[in-house]
N, C-alpha and C positions, 0 to 999 in steps of 0.2 A: 588698200594700204591697210598693214597691220598695226596694232601698238602691242608694244609689250611694255605692260605697265610695271613691271617688277625684275629688275636687273642689275645685278652688281657689276657693271663692266669695268668700274674703276679698281676691282679686287686684283689684287696681284698674279691670280691666276691667268689673266689677261695680258701682261707686261711685256712678254716677248713677241705677242704677234697681235697686239692690238687692232691695228689699221686692216689686217686681215679678217679679222673678225666683225668688224664694222662692215667692211665692204660685202662679206657674205650676207649680213643683216638686209642692208640696202638692196642687195640681190635678189633675195628672197621675198622682198616688197615691207620690210619691217624698217620704219622710216622714224618712229617716233617711239622712244626710250624712256621711261622714268625709272629715274635712280634713288633707290631709298638709301638713307642714312645709317650708320651702324653706331657711331660713337665719335669723340672728337678726334682721333686717331686716323679716321678717313675722311675727314672734312676737305683736308686740301685737294686729297686725290679727286674727290668729287670735282671740285671748282676746277682743277686742271682737264678734266675729261669735257666739261661743260665748255672750255674756252676753245678748245679743240674742234667740238662738233655742236656748235651753238644752237644750230636748226633743228638737232636730231635729239636731244639729250635735256631733260627736264626734271630739275633736282628737287628730292624732297628735304625736310631736315627733321631729325629725331634722335631719341635713344634707343637702340634696340633694348627689349629685354633681357638677354643674355651678358650685355654689357651692365644693367643695374646691378653695382655691386655697394660697398661702404662708400664710395665717394660719388653716388650716383646725384646726390644735389649739386654737385661740383660739375659734374657731366650736364645736368639739366640748364645751370647759368650759361654753359657753353652755347647750348641748343637757344636758348633765350636771346643771347647775344648775337647770332647770327640773324634772327629774325630783325633785329636792329638796325643791321647792315643791309640787307637786302630782302627781296620777296623770294617764296619758294611754291611750289604748287600742291604741298601737302605736308603733312606732319606724320611721319613714319620711317622705319617700320616702328612701330611702337605694340606693346601688349604685353602677355605673361607666357613665358615659357619653362615648364616644369619638367622638362625632358632634363635637361642638364644639371638643374638645380633647384631644388623645391624649398631648401632653407632661406631664399630671398623672398619667397612668396610677398609677403609684408609689403617690402619697399618696390617689389615690381608693381603692385597693386597702386600704391602710391603715386609712382612714377608716369604709370599709364594713364591714370587719372589728371593728374597735373597737363599731360601732354595734350591729352582730350582738351580740355579748359584752354589751352593755348590755343589750339585750331579753332576752337568757339570763337576765342578773341579774334582771331584773323581770318575768319569766316572761309576757313580751309577744309578739306576731306581728311580723314584720319587712314592708315593705313597699317592694318592690324596684323600682326604676327602673334598666334595662338599654337602652342606645342603642349599636347597634354593637358590642355588648359580651358577646354572650352565652358564650363560652369563658372568657373573662376573670370572669365573673360566676361561672359554675359553677366555676371554679377556687377562689374563696374559698369557696363554699357547700359546696363538697367536706371543705373542710380543718375546715368547722363542723359538719356534719351530724349530726345524732342526734335523738331525741325532743322537745329542748327547742327544735329549730331548726323554726319553722312560719311560714306567714305566706302574703302576696299576690305574685305575680309579676306587679307592674301594668303595664297597656297590653302584653299579650303579642300578639308579632306574628311568633313566631318559626315554626320547621317542627314537622311532628307529631314529630320526634325530638326536638325541642328541649322541645315541651310535655312529653313523656313526662319528659324527665328533671327538668326543673321540678318536675313532679308528685311524682316521687320523693325531693324533699327537703321534702317537707310542704307545698309550695305549691300554693293555688288560683290559676288563671290567671283574672286581671284582662281582662274582656272589653269593649271599647269601642266607640267609632264605627269602627274598622277592619275590623270585622265586616261593615259596612255598603259597603266600598269595593268598588267592580268588581273591582280587583286587589290585594285585602286578602288573597286564599289563604287566610286561616285557616277560613272558612266551610265548606272544599273536607274538612277531616278533623277539625273539632271536635269532631262527633258520636261519634268514634271513642272519646272520654273520656266518663264518664259526669257527668250534670248537676252531680253533687257536688263534681266537679273546679274549678268556675266561679263567679266573682261578677260582677256587672256595674258597670260605672263609666262616667263620662263623662269624667273628666279635663278638664273646662270650667275656664276658658274654651278650652282647645285641642281640637284631634281633633273636629271635630263631625263627627256621621254624616251620611250622604247623607240628604237632599238639602240639606244645610245646610251641606255642606264647605265650608272656607276660609273661612265665617263664624264668629262669636264661638259657643263651646258652651255650653249651660246643662244645668242638672241636669235639667230637665222633658224633655230629649230622650232620657233613659234609656228612656222609652217605645219609641222606634224603634230602642234597640239589644236591648231586651227583644221586639219583636216579630222580628225576624230571627233572633235566637237561636231564638226558637219555631220559626221556618221550619226552621232548620238541622236542629234536634231532633224536628220533627213532633210536636210537641205544643203545647200552650195557651199562649199568653200568662202566665196566672194559674199555671200549672204553674212555668215558669220563673221567674217573680216570686216565690213561694211557694219553692222551693228554693233560689234564689240568695239570698234573705234568711234561711233558715235557714243557710245557708253561711256569710253573712256574720256571724251571732249565733255560729257556732261559733269564727271565726278571732278576733274582737274581743270575743266573752265578754260582749256586751250585744244 
């Protein structure tokens, strides 16, 4: 059984053929899908997806860094309100993104820190989004490190040294389509870290693995990521599936 630890299956990109997408995932052995939040505008779509697939879909709640704008306090209030209504499996996806907008760095840091503290309060993992912002993310994690800080460094694309640092904060590395890219680089050093340190993800509809790069991603493509990781570690695909699913259970508690 494969576990997709990060997939935006509620995205508009799947509106036309969601049931086919889900069936393809099941046929590929992907039966567990963890769903990250973006902001208040996507909350209802997530709830609808969970209602449709209650045995396969597991929700997170959080404010994505690219949605951290001037009204971020209002958005964070929405996140906290959802936690008063129900439970979730993680606070995510949260973090810092300096690819799109560097001017919001200070409020991104604040929102990240507040949400880490929310995760600690609920004894939940965090799922980190980091784009062009390793130093800034590590700076925040350094102030929050401890046994109550744990989670996933989603879509890990850093260096070997950055991987080591992420793991030191009780983070698993979220490995997705980038591991299949010719210039993805992480396949060159990933096997220096034990398999217990990684989980698999698609981040669909984004970041499709080779040979679908540039096209819409979907959870069934997790098979291709699993295959590449098996090659990198020189073990069977079954072994990768088993260990990474166990790792996901350790993180999410289910």
